[in-house]
LUMZA-894686 format. One record per residue (C-alpha): residue number from 1; x negated, y negated, z; residue in one letter. Coordinates in Angstrom, 1 decimal. Layout:
LUMZA-894686
+-----+--------+--------+--------+---------+
| num |     px |     py |     pz | residuo |
+-----+--------+--------+--------+---------+
| NUM |      X |      Y |      Z |       A |
...
+-----+--------+--------+--------+---------+
***
This chain:
LUMZA-894686
+-----+--------+--------+--------+---------+
| num |     px |     py |     pz | residuo |
+-----+--------+--------+--------+---------+
|   1 |  -36.1 |   23.1 |   31.4 |       X |
|   2 |  -33.1 |   20.8 |   31.4 |       X |
|   3 |  -31.5 |   22.6 |   28.5 |       X |
|   4 |  -32.0 |   25.9 |   30.3 |       X |
|   5 |  -30.4 |   24.8 |   33.5 |       X |
|   6 |  -27.5 |   23.1 |   31.7 |       X |
|   7 |  -26.9 |   26.3 |   29.7 |       X |
|   8 |  -26.9 |   28.5 |   32.8 |       X |
|   9 |  -24.5 |   26.2 |   34.6 |       X |
|  10 |  -22.1 |   26.0 |   31.6 |       X |
|  11 |  -22.1 |   29.8 |   31.1 |       X |
|  12 |  -21.4 |   30.3 |   34.8 |       X |
|  13 |  -18.3 |   28.1 |   34.8 |       X |
|  14 |  -17.3 |   28.4 |   31.1 |       X |
|  15 |  -14.0 |   30.2 |   31.9 |       X |
|  16 |  -12.9 |   27.1 |   33.8 |       X |
|  17 |  -14.6 |   24.4 |   31.7 |       X |
|  18 |  -12.9 |   25.4 |   28.4 |       X |
|  19 |   -9.2 |   25.3 |   29.5 |       X |
|  20 |   -9.8 |   22.2 |   31.6 |       X |
|  21 |  -11.6 |   20.4 |   28.8 |       X |
|  22 |   -8.9 |   21.4 |   26.3 |       X |
|  23 |   -6.1 |   20.1 |   28.6 |       X |
|  24 |   -7.9 |   16.9 |   29.5 |       X |
|  25 |   -8.8 |   16.2 |   25.8 |       X |
|  26 |   -5.2 |   16.7 |   24.7 |       X |
|  27 |   -3.8 |   14.4 |   27.4 |       X |
|  28 |   -6.4 |   11.8 |   26.8 |       X |
|  29 |   -5.8 |   11.8 |   23.1 |       X |
|  30 |   -2.0 |   11.6 |   23.5 |       X |
|  31 |   -2.2 |    8.6 |   25.9 |       X |
|  32 |   -4.9 |    6.6 |   24.2 |       X |
|  33 |   -4.5 |    7.2 |   20.4 |       X |
|  34 |   -1.2 |    5.6 |   19.4 |       X |
|  35 |   -1.2 |    4.6 |   15.7 |       X |
|  36 |   -2.8 |    6.1 |   12.7 |       X |
|  37 |   -3.3 |    2.6 |   11.1 |       X |
|  38 |   -5.4 |    1.2 |   13.9 |       X |
|  39 |   -9.1 |    0.8 |   13.2 |       X |
|  40 |  -10.1 |    2.1 |   16.6 |       X |
|  41 |   -8.3 |    5.4 |   16.1 |       X |
|  42 |   -9.9 |    5.9 |   12.7 |       X |
|  43 |  -13.3 |    4.9 |   14.1 |       X |
|  44 |  -12.8 |    7.5 |   16.8 |       X |
|  45 |  -12.2 |   10.2 |   14.1 |       X |
|  46 |  -15.1 |    9.0 |   11.9 |       X |
|  47 |  -17.5 |    9.2 |   14.9 |       X |
|  48 |  -16.5 |   12.7 |   15.6 |       X |
|  49 |  -16.9 |   13.7 |   12.0 |       X |
|  50 |  -20.4 |   12.3 |   12.0 |       X |
|  51 |  -21.3 |   14.1 |   15.2 |       X |
|  52 |  -20.0 |   17.3 |   13.7 |       X |
|  53 |  -21.9 |   16.7 |   10.5 |       X |
|  54 |  -25.2 |   15.8 |   12.1 |       X |
|  55 |  -24.8 |   18.7 |   14.5 |       X |
|  56 |  -24.5 |   21.2 |   11.6 |       X |
|  57 |  -27.5 |   19.6 |    9.9 |       X |
|  58 |  -29.6 |   19.7 |   13.0 |       X |
|  59 |  -28.6 |   23.3 |   13.8 |       X |
|  60 |  -29.3 |   24.5 |   10.2 |       X |
|  61 |  -32.6 |   22.6 |   10.1 |       X |
|  62 |  -33.7 |   24.0 |   13.5 |       X |
|  63 |  -32.8 |   27.6 |   12.6 |       X |
|  64 |  -34.7 |   27.3 |    9.4 |       X |
|  65 |  -37.8 |   26.0 |   11.1 |       X |
|  66 |  -37.5 |   28.6 |   13.9 |       X |
|  67 |  -37.4 |   31.4 |   11.4 |       X |
|  68 |  -40.4 |   30.1 |    9.5 |       X |
|  69 |  -42.5 |   29.5 |   12.7 |       X |
|  70 |  -41.3 |   32.6 |   14.5 |       X |
|  71 |  -40.2 |   30.7 |   17.6 |       X |
|  72 |  -39.4 |   32.8 |   20.7 |       X |
|  73 |  -35.9 |   34.2 |   20.8 |       X |
|  74 |  -35.2 |   32.7 |   24.2 |       X |
|  75 |  -36.1 |   29.1 |   23.0 |       X |
|  76 |  -33.9 |   29.6 |   19.9 |       X |
|  77 |  -30.9 |   30.7 |   21.9 |       X |
|  78 |  -31.1 |   27.7 |   24.3 |       X |
|  79 |  -31.3 |   25.1 |   21.5 |       X |
|  80 |  -28.7 |   27.0 |   19.5 |       X |
|  81 |  -26.4 |   26.9 |   22.5 |       X |
|  82 |  -26.8 |   23.2 |   23.0 |       X |
|  83 |  -26.3 |   22.2 |   19.3 |       X |
|  84 |  -23.3 |   24.6 |   19.0 |       X |
|  85 |  -21.7 |   23.0 |   22.0 |       X |
|  86 |  -22.1 |   19.5 |   20.4 |       X |
|  87 |  -20.4 |   20.7 |   17.2 |       X |
|  88 |  -17.6 |   22.4 |   19.2 |       X |
|  89 |  -17.0 |   19.3 |   21.2 |       X |
|  90 |  -16.7 |   17.1 |   18.1 |       X |
|  91 |  -14.2 |   19.5 |   16.4 |       X |
|  92 |  -12.3 |   19.7 |   19.6 |       X |
|  93 |  -11.8 |   16.0 |   19.7 |       X |
|  94 |  -10.8 |   16.0 |   16.0 |       X |
|  95 |   -8.2 |   18.7 |   16.4 |       X |
|  96 |   -6.7 |   17.1 |   19.5 |       X |
|  97 |   -6.3 |   13.9 |   17.5 |       X |
|  98 |   -4.9 |   15.6 |   14.4 |       X |
|  99 |   -2.4 |   17.6 |   16.4 |       X |
| 100 |   -1.0 |   14.5 |   18.2 |       X |
| 101 |   -0.8 |   12.4 |   15.0 |       X |
| 102 |    0.8 |   15.1 |   12.8 |       X |
| 103 |    3.2 |   16.2 |   15.6 |       X |
| 104 |    4.5 |   12.6 |   15.8 |       X |
| 105 |    5.3 |   12.6 |   12.0 |       X |
| 106 |    6.9 |   16.0 |   11.8 |       X |
| 107 |   10.2 |   17.7 |   12.1 |       X |
| 108 |    9.6 |   20.9 |   14.1 |       X |
| 109 |   12.2 |   22.8 |   12.0 |       X |
| 110 |   10.4 |   21.9 |    8.8 |       X |
| 111 |    6.8 |   21.7 |    9.8 |       X |
| 112 |    6.5 |   24.4 |   12.5 |       X |
| 113 |    4.1 |   26.5 |   10.4 |       X |
| 114 |    1.7 |   23.5 |    9.9 |       X |
| 115 |    1.9 |   22.5 |   13.5 |       X |
| 116 |    1.2 |   26.1 |   14.5 |       X |
| 117 |   -1.8 |   26.0 |   12.2 |       X |
| 118 |   -3.1 |   22.9 |   13.9 |       X |
| 119 |   -2.5 |   24.3 |   17.4 |       X |
| 120 |   -4.4 |   27.4 |   16.4 |       X |
| 121 |   -7.3 |   25.3 |   15.3 |       X |
| 122 |   -7.1 |   23.3 |   18.6 |       X |
| 123 |   -7.0 |   26.4 |   20.9 |       X |
| 124 |   -9.2 |   28.5 |   18.7 |       X |
| 125 |  -12.0 |   25.9 |   18.8 |       X |
| 126 |  -12.5 |   26.8 |   22.5 |       X |
| 127 |  -12.6 |   30.6 |   21.6 |       X |
| 128 |  -14.7 |   30.6 |   18.4 |       X |
| 129 |  -18.1 |   29.7 |   19.9 |       X |
| 130 |  -19.7 |   32.8 |   18.3 |       X |
| 131 |  -18.3 |   32.0 |   14.9 |       X |
| 132 |  -20.0 |   28.7 |   14.9 |       X |
| 133 |  -23.2 |   30.6 |   14.4 |       X |
| 134 |  -22.2 |   31.1 |   10.8 |       X |
| 135 |  -22.8 |   28.3 |    8.3 |       X |
| 136 |  -19.7 |   29.3 |    6.3 |       X |
| 137 |  -17.5 |   28.8 |    9.3 |       X |
| 138 |  -19.0 |   25.4 |   10.2 |       X |
| 139 |  -18.5 |   24.1 |    6.7 |       X |
| 140 |  -14.9 |   25.5 |    6.5 |       X |
| 141 |  -13.9 |   23.7 |    9.8 |       X |
| 142 |  -15.7 |   20.5 |    8.6 |       X |
| 143 |  -13.8 |   20.6 |    5.2 |       X |
| 144 |  -10.4 |   21.1 |    7.0 |       X |
| 145 |  -11.2 |   18.2 |    9.3 |       X |
| 146 |  -12.1 |   15.9 |    6.4 |       X |
| 147 |   -9.0 |   16.9 |    4.5 |       X |
| 148 |   -6.7 |   16.3 |    7.5 |       X |
| 149 |   -8.2 |   12.9 |    8.0 |       X |
| 150 |   -8.1 |   11.7 |    4.4 |       X |
| 151 |   -4.5 |   12.9 |    4.0 |       X |
| 152 |   -3.3 |    9.9 |    6.1 |       X |
| 153 |   -6.3 |    7.6 |    5.7 |       X |
| 154 |   -5.7 |    7.0 |    2.0 |       X |
| 155 |   -1.9 |    6.1 |    2.4 |       X |
| 156 |   -2.9 |    3.7 |    5.2 |       X |
| 157 |   -5.5 |    2.1 |    3.0 |       X |
| 158 |   -3.2 |    1.9 |   -0.1 |       X |
| 159 |    0.0 |    1.1 |    1.8 |       X |
| 160 |    2.1 |    3.9 |    0.3 |       X |
| 161 |    2.7 |    7.6 |    0.1 |       X |
| 162 |    2.4 |    9.7 |   -3.1 |       X |
| 163 |    1.3 |   13.0 |   -4.5 |       X |
| 164 |   -1.6 |   11.2 |   -6.3 |       X |
| 165 |   -3.0 |   10.0 |   -3.0 |       X |
| 166 |   -2.7 |   13.6 |   -1.6 |       X |
| 167 |   -4.6 |   14.9 |   -4.6 |       X |
| 168 |   -7.1 |   12.2 |   -4.2 |       X |
| 169 |   -7.7 |   13.1 |   -0.5 |       X |
| 170 |   -8.4 |   16.7 |   -1.6 |       X |
| 171 |  -10.8 |   15.7 |   -4.3 |       X |
| 172 |  -12.6 |   13.2 |   -2.1 |       X |
| 173 |  -12.9 |   15.9 |    0.7 |       X |
| 174 |  -14.4 |   18.3 |   -1.9 |       X |
| 175 |  -16.9 |   15.6 |   -3.1 |       X |
| 176 |  -18.0 |   14.9 |    0.5 |       X |
| 177 |  -18.5 |   18.6 |    1.3 |       X |
| 178 |  -20.4 |   19.2 |   -2.0 |       X |
| 179 |  -22.8 |   16.4 |   -1.3 |       X |
| 180 |  -23.2 |   17.7 |    2.3 |       X |
| 181 |  -23.9 |   21.2 |    0.9 |       X |
| 182 |  -26.5 |   19.8 |   -1.4 |       X |
| 183 |  -28.2 |   18.2 |    1.5 |       X |
| 184 |  -28.1 |   21.5 |    3.4 |       X |
| 185 |  -29.6 |   23.2 |    0.4 |       X |
| 186 |  -32.6 |   20.9 |    0.5 |       X |
| 187 |  -33.4 |   21.4 |    4.2 |       X |
| 188 |  -32.6 |   25.2 |    4.3 |       X |
| 189 |  -32.5 |   26.7 |    0.9 |       X |
| 190 |  -32.7 |   30.3 |    1.9 |       X |
| 191 |  -29.9 |   30.0 |    4.5 |       X |
| 192 |  -27.7 |   28.2 |    2.0 |       X |
| 193 |  -28.4 |   30.8 |   -0.7 |       X |
| 194 |  -27.3 |   33.6 |    1.7 |       X |
| 195 |  -24.0 |   31.8 |    2.5 |       X |
| 196 |  -23.3 |   30.4 |   -1.0 |       X |
| 197 |  -20.7 |   32.8 |   -2.1 |       X |
| 198 |  -18.6 |   32.9 |    1.0 |       X |
| 199 |  -18.9 |   29.1 |    1.3 |       X |
| 200 |  -17.4 |   28.6 |   -2.1 |       X |
| 201 |  -14.7 |   31.1 |   -1.5 |       X |
| 202 |  -13.7 |   29.5 |    1.9 |       X |
| 203 |  -13.6 |   26.0 |    0.5 |       X |
| 204 |  -11.4 |   27.1 |   -2.5 |       X |
| 205 |   -9.0 |   29.0 |   -0.3 |       X |
| 206 |   -8.6 |   26.0 |    2.1 |       X |
| 207 |   -8.1 |   23.7 |   -0.9 |       X |
| 208 |   -5.4 |   25.9 |   -2.4 |       X |
| 209 |   -3.7 |   26.4 |    1.0 |       X |
| 210 |   -3.5 |   22.7 |    1.7 |       X |
| 211 |   -1.9 |   22.0 |   -1.7 |       X |
| 212 |    0.6 |   24.8 |   -1.2 |       X |
| 213 |    1.6 |   23.3 |    2.2 |       X |
| 214 |    1.9 |   19.8 |    0.8 |       X |
| 215 |    3.9 |   20.6 |   -2.4 |       X |
| 216 |    6.3 |   22.8 |   -0.4 |       X |
| 217 |    6.9 |   19.8 |    2.0 |       X |
| 218 |    5.5 |   21.7 |    5.0 |       X |
| 219 |    2.9 |   19.0 |    5.7 |       X |
| 220 |    4.7 |   16.2 |    7.5 |       X |
| 221 |    4.8 |   12.7 |    5.8 |       X |
| 222 |    2.1 |   11.1 |    7.9 |       X |
| 223 |    1.6 |    8.1 |    8.5 |       X |
| 224 |    5.4 |    7.7 |    8.8 |       X |
| 225 |    7.0 |    8.8 |   12.0 |       X |
| 226 |   10.6 |    8.8 |   13.4 |       X |
| 227 |   10.6 |    6.7 |   16.5 |       X |
| 228 |   14.3 |    6.6 |   17.4 |       X |
| 229 |   17.7 |    7.9 |   16.2 |       X |
| 230 |   21.3 |    7.8 |   17.2 |       X |
| 231 |   24.9 |    8.3 |   16.2 |       X |
| 232 |   27.2 |    5.4 |   16.9 |       X |
| 233 |   30.8 |    4.1 |   16.5 |       X |
| 234 |   29.5 |    0.7 |   15.2 |       X |
| 235 |   26.3 |   -1.1 |   14.6 |       X |
| 236 |   26.1 |   -4.9 |   14.3 |       X |
| 237 |   23.1 |   -7.1 |   13.7 |       X |
| 238 |   23.5 |   -9.9 |   16.2 |       X |
| 239 |   20.4 |  -11.9 |   15.3 |       X |
| 240 |   17.2 |  -11.7 |   13.3 |       X |
| 241 |   15.7 |   -9.0 |   15.5 |       X |
| 242 |   18.5 |   -7.4 |   17.5 |       X |
| 243 |   21.1 |   -4.8 |   16.7 |       X |
| 244 |   24.0 |   -3.9 |   19.0 |       X |
| 245 |   25.5 |   -0.4 |   18.8 |       X |
| 246 |   28.5 |    1.2 |   20.5 |       X |
| 247 |   28.1 |    4.8 |   21.6 |       X |
| 248 |   30.0 |    7.2 |   23.7 |       X |
| 249 |   29.3 |    7.5 |   27.4 |       X |
| 250 |   27.4 |   10.7 |   28.1 |       X |
| 251 |   25.5 |   12.3 |   31.0 |       X |
| 252 |   21.7 |   12.1 |   30.9 |       X |
| 253 |   21.5 |   15.9 |   30.9 |       X |
| 254 |   23.8 |   16.4 |   27.9 |       X |
| 255 |   21.0 |   16.3 |   25.3 |       X |
| 256 |   19.3 |   19.3 |   27.1 |       X |
| 257 |   22.5 |   21.4 |   26.9 |       X |
| 258 |   23.1 |   21.1 |   23.2 |       X |
| 259 |   21.3 |   20.1 |   20.0 |       X |
| 260 |   24.4 |   18.3 |   18.8 |       X |
| 261 |   25.8 |   14.9 |   19.9 |       X |
| 262 |   29.5 |   15.0 |   20.3 |       X |
| 263 |   31.3 |   12.3 |   18.2 |       X |
| 264 |   35.0 |   11.8 |   18.9 |       X |
| 265 |   36.3 |   10.4 |   15.6 |       X |
| 266 |   39.7 |    8.9 |   15.0 |       X |
| 267 |   41.4 |    8.9 |   11.5 |       X |
| 268 |   39.7 |    6.5 |    9.2 |       X |
| 269 |   36.9 |    5.7 |   11.6 |       X |
| 270 |   33.3 |    5.1 |   10.3 |       X |
| 271 |   30.3 |    7.0 |   11.6 |       X |
| 272 |   27.0 |    5.1 |   11.8 |       X |
| 273 |   23.7 |    7.0 |   11.9 |       X |
| 274 |   20.7 |    5.0 |   13.0 |       X |
| 275 |   17.0 |    5.6 |   12.5 |       X |
| 276 |   13.8 |    3.7 |   13.4 |       X |
| 277 |   10.9 |    4.6 |   11.2 |       X |
| 278 |    7.3 |    3.6 |   12.0 |       X |
| 279 |    5.0 |    2.9 |    9.1 |       X |
| 280 |    1.7 |    1.0 |    9.0 |       X |
| 281 |    1.4 |   -2.7 |    8.4 |       X |
| 282 |    2.1 |   -3.7 |    4.8 |       X |
| 283 |    3.4 |   -0.2 |    4.2 |       X |
| 284 |    6.8 |   -0.8 |    2.3 |       X |
| 285 |    8.6 |    2.3 |    1.2 |       X |
| 286 |   11.9 |    4.1 |    1.0 |       X |
| 287 |   13.5 |    6.9 |    3.0 |       X |
| 288 |   16.5 |    9.0 |    2.4 |       X |
| 289 |   19.5 |    9.7 |    4.8 |       X |
| 290 |   20.8 |   13.0 |    3.5 |       X |
| 291 |   24.2 |   13.6 |    5.0 |       X |
| 292 |   25.1 |   17.3 |    5.3 |       X |
| 293 |   27.9 |   19.4 |    6.8 |       X |
| 294 |   27.8 |   23.0 |    7.9 |       X |
| 295 |   30.1 |   25.2 |    5.8 |       X |
| 296 |   31.4 |   27.9 |    8.2 |       X |
| 297 |   32.5 |   30.1 |    5.4 |       X |
| 298 |   29.2 |   30.1 |    3.4 |       X |
| 299 |   27.1 |   29.8 |    6.6 |       X |
| 300 |   24.9 |   27.1 |    5.1 |       X |
| 301 |   24.3 |   23.4 |    5.1 |       X |
| 302 |   26.0 |   21.5 |    2.2 |       X |
| 303 |   24.9 |   18.1 |    0.9 |       X |
| 304 |   27.6 |   15.4 |    1.2 |       X |
| 305 |   25.9 |   12.0 |    0.6 |       X |
| 306 |   22.4 |   10.8 |   -0.3 |       X |
| 307 |   21.6 |    7.2 |    0.8 |       X |
| 308 |   18.4 |    5.5 |   -0.1 |       X |
| 309 |   17.1 |    3.0 |    2.5 |       X |
| 310 |   14.2 |    0.6 |    2.3 |       X |
| 311 |   11.8 |    0.3 |    5.2 |       X |
| 312 |    9.1 |   -2.3 |    6.0 |       X |
| 313 |    5.9 |   -1.4 |    7.9 |       X |
| 314 |    4.2 |   -2.9 |   10.9 |       X |
| 315 |    6.9 |   -2.9 |   13.7 |       X |
| 316 |    5.7 |   -1.0 |   16.8 |       X |
| 317 |    9.1 |    0.5 |   17.5 |       X |
| 318 |    9.7 |    1.3 |   13.9 |       X |
| 319 |   11.7 |   -0.4 |   11.2 |       X |
| 320 |   15.4 |   -0.1 |   12.1 |       X |
| 321 |   18.0 |    0.9 |    9.5 |       X |
| 322 |   21.2 |    2.9 |    9.3 |       X |
| 323 |   23.7 |    4.5 |    7.0 |       X |
| 324 |   27.5 |    4.9 |    7.3 |       X |
| 325 |   30.1 |    7.4 |    6.2 |       X |
| 326 |   33.9 |    7.3 |    6.7 |       X |
| 327 |   35.5 |   10.4 |    5.1 |       X |
| 328 |   34.3 |   13.3 |    7.2 |       X |
| 329 |   35.9 |   16.5 |    8.4 |       X |
| 330 |   35.6 |   18.0 |   11.9 |       X |
| 331 |   32.6 |   20.3 |   12.5 |       X |
| 332 |   28.9 |   20.3 |   12.5 |       X |
| 333 |   27.0 |   17.5 |   10.7 |       X |
| 334 |   23.5 |   16.4 |   10.3 |       X |
| 335 |   21.5 |   13.6 |    8.7 |       X |
| 336 |   18.1 |   14.6 |    7.4 |       X |
| 337 |   15.7 |   11.6 |    7.4 |       X |
| 338 |   13.4 |   12.3 |    4.5 |       X |
| 339 |   10.9 |   10.7 |    2.2 |       X |
| 340 |   11.9 |   10.3 |   -1.4 |       X |
| 341 |    9.8 |   13.4 |   -2.5 |       X |
| 342 |   11.6 |   15.5 |    0.2 |       X |
| 343 |    9.3 |   15.6 |    3.3 |       X |
| 344 |   11.5 |   15.7 |    6.4 |       X |
| 345 |   10.8 |   13.2 |    9.3 |       X |
| 346 |   13.6 |   14.6 |   11.4 |       X |
| 347 |   17.2 |   15.8 |   11.7 |       X |
| 348 |   20.0 |   13.9 |   13.5 |       X |
| 349 |   22.5 |   16.5 |   14.6 |       X |
| 350 |   26.1 |   15.7 |   15.7 |       X |
| 351 |   29.5 |   17.4 |   15.9 |       X |
| 352 |   32.6 |   15.6 |   14.7 |       X |
| 353 |   35.6 |   16.2 |   17.0 |       X |
| 354 |   38.9 |   14.6 |   15.7 |       X |
| 355 |   40.9 |   12.7 |   18.3 |       X |
| 356 |   43.8 |   10.2 |   18.5 |       X |
| 357 |   42.4 |    8.5 |   21.6 |       X |
| 358 |   39.8 |    5.8 |   21.8 |       X |
| 359 |   36.7 |    7.2 |   23.5 |       X |
| 360 |   34.9 |    5.5 |   26.3 |       X |
| 361 |   32.2 |    3.4 |   24.7 |       X |
| 362 |   29.1 |    1.6 |   25.9 |       X |
| 363 |   27.2 |   -1.2 |   24.1 |       X |
| 364 |   23.5 |   -0.5 |   23.5 |       X |
| 365 |   20.8 |   -2.9 |   22.2 |       X |
| 366 |   18.6 |   -1.4 |   19.5 |       X |
+-----+--------+--------+--------+---------+
***
């Protein structure tokens, strides 16, 4: 009776509940889940994975018993609706979390396809209710969720990035899904047999897709994230935890008018490019500042300098470091902040304008 009333109310207001729930979930996740290395954030993800897994088991078990016992179609639909809603809720929470975490670690120019993929999963979760009736679809979404979680969980646990950890995350995801499927086979052999071929195909395709995205550097280098950047005329470390930088005076709206910071450079002057990289506690690594200029003749970016910088994890605002360059021509420049394997955290864009005058500068504490 309660399930029936709940189902009727939900269906009546579903066109409002879905977009409101999606918006609220995304805002809640953005404000409350802050760091990928915090136990509470990872506990949140594990709980949602368990809810999704038990929901799939319960739904499969119920459908198998309902078929064997010839339960009335009306009763089956009500229970199916309720269990599907639980599964959908769990995956919605997961995709909101993954989108927020991966977005913080990505450069839109480099990882737009992957972010679009995550956004499709997030929005599609509200639209694919009918697809959750198929076991193959349930397992495919579960496998993707496990994969996305382990991609950053293993680096957090082992305090480093690496292709071996990514491969390990894929193999561990496969192992968990295989064990889950063996359990499903025991409780609903016939349903499992009917979905076996498409299940295997879906898992293999997802596995291949994720590896292609990673080894083409489309997946962002989570758990690293670029917290702050800047182009300065000087940077001085004043004490153990403070840097002072001199930048040109600009209007607050200038950054909305152009993607490039204007840098008025005098002959022989040095350009300082600053970046603050967040990484988890005990996560010591290296990043690259790849200096590039835009060749107006070839219409392409050309490498100028490659500077390797060490970073230390744990600081909330990110580990602060910078690189410098003196001999630079006028025109468009950028510094690509990357991992050693080539995953891009972000681009720092600026335009060199040669001048003989000293620009108006302001001192900023970093």
